[in-house]
Every structure is written in structure tokens, then in C-alpha cells.
C-alpha positions as CSV (number, residue, x, y, z in Angstrom):
1,M,-5.8,4.3,-18.9
2,T,-4.0,3.1,-15.7
3,L,-4.4,0.1,-13.7
4,N,-4.9,0.6,-9.9
5,A,-5.1,-2.8,-8.0
6,E,-5.3,-4.3,-4.7
7,I,-2.5,-7.0,-4.3
8,L,-2.6,-9.9,-1.8
9,V,0.3,-12.3,-1.9
10,N,-0.2,-15.9,-0.6
11,S,1.8,-15.3,2.6
12,S,1.5,-17.5,5.8
13,R,-0.4,-14.7,7.5
14,A,-2.9,-14.2,4.7
15,R,-3.5,-18.0,4.3
16,D,-4.0,-18.2,8.2
17,L,-6.6,-15.3,7.9
18,I,-8.5,-16.9,4.9
19,S,-8.5,-20.4,6.3
20,V,-9.7,-19.5,9.8
21,A,-12.1,-17.0,8.3
22,G,-10.3,-14.1,9.8
23,S,-12.3,-10.6,9.6
24,A,-12.1,-8.6,6.5
25,T,-10.4,-5.8,8.6
26,D,-7.6,-8.3,9.6
27,L,-7.2,-9.2,6.0
28,H,-6.9,-5.7,4.9
29,D,-4.4,-4.9,7.6
30,A,-2.4,-7.9,6.5
31,I,-2.4,-6.4,2.9
32,K,-1.6,-2.8,4.2
33,E,1.4,-4.0,6.3
34,G,2.6,-6.6,3.6
35,G,4.7,-4.2,1.4
36,Y,7.7,-6.3,1.9
37,Y,6.0,-9.1,0.1
38,G,4.6,-6.9,-2.7
39,M,1.4,-6.5,-1.2
40,R,-0.7,-3.2,-1.4
41,T,-4.1,-1.8,-0.7
42,F,-6.3,-0.2,-3.4
43,D,-5.8,3.2,-1.5
44,Q,-2.0,2.6,-1.2
45,S,-1.8,1.8,-5.0
46,L,-4.1,4.9,-5.9
47,L,-1.8,7.2,-3.7
48,E,1.3,6.1,-5.4
49,L,-0.4,6.6,-8.8
50,A,-1.4,10.1,-7.8
51,L,2.0,11.0,-6.5
52,S,3.6,9.7,-9.6
53,Q,1.7,12.1,-11.6
54,A,2.1,15.1,-9.2
55,P,4.2,18.1,-10.5
56,L,6.0,18.4,-7.1
57,P,5.9,14.7,-5.6
58,L,7.8,15.4,-2.5
59,E,5.8,18.5,-1.5
60,S,2.8,16.6,-2.2
61,R,3.9,13.9,0.2
62,T,4.5,16.4,2.8
63,A,1.1,17.9,2.3
64,A,-0.6,14.6,2.6
65,G,1.2,14.1,5.9
66,L,3.5,11.2,4.4
67,R,7.0,10.8,5.3
68,E,9.8,10.9,2.6
69,P,10.7,7.9,0.9
70,A,13.5,6.0,2.6
71,G,16.9,7.1,1.7
72,H,15.8,10.5,0.4
73,H,17.4,13.6,2.0
74,R,17.0,17.0,1.1
């Protein structure tokens, strides 16, 4: 069994969106763009899990239309 979770960190942007009743879309965007703070959406987490189990992860990333991880050169 593997955990797949959406993570929201108590950042100032997230607090502002929650305290002023921002839309769910705005909060989802904050999570999606908050990787620097350790945030991630359920979809991002699921994709990371799938790629970690893929037999050819770099080729899978390319097929999914994703960029290579930063610092990786072929």
C-alpha cells in the first residue's frame, strides 16, 4: 500500500485564500504552484508515484509531455 496525498502548507498565500473565502480553484492553484514550500496536489503526487514505479521513468515523462527534472542531462 502506498500513500498518495494532497499537501497544503500554512503559507501566507494559503492563509489569505482561506481567511477571505477564496475560491477552491484559487486554493488548488496555490497548492499546485507551492512546490517550493512542499505543497503538492493529489494529481502531482499520483504522477510522482506512477513515474517512480515506471520501468523507464525518463521516457515516461517525455511521453506524458513533461520536462526532464532540473539538472538532468542526457
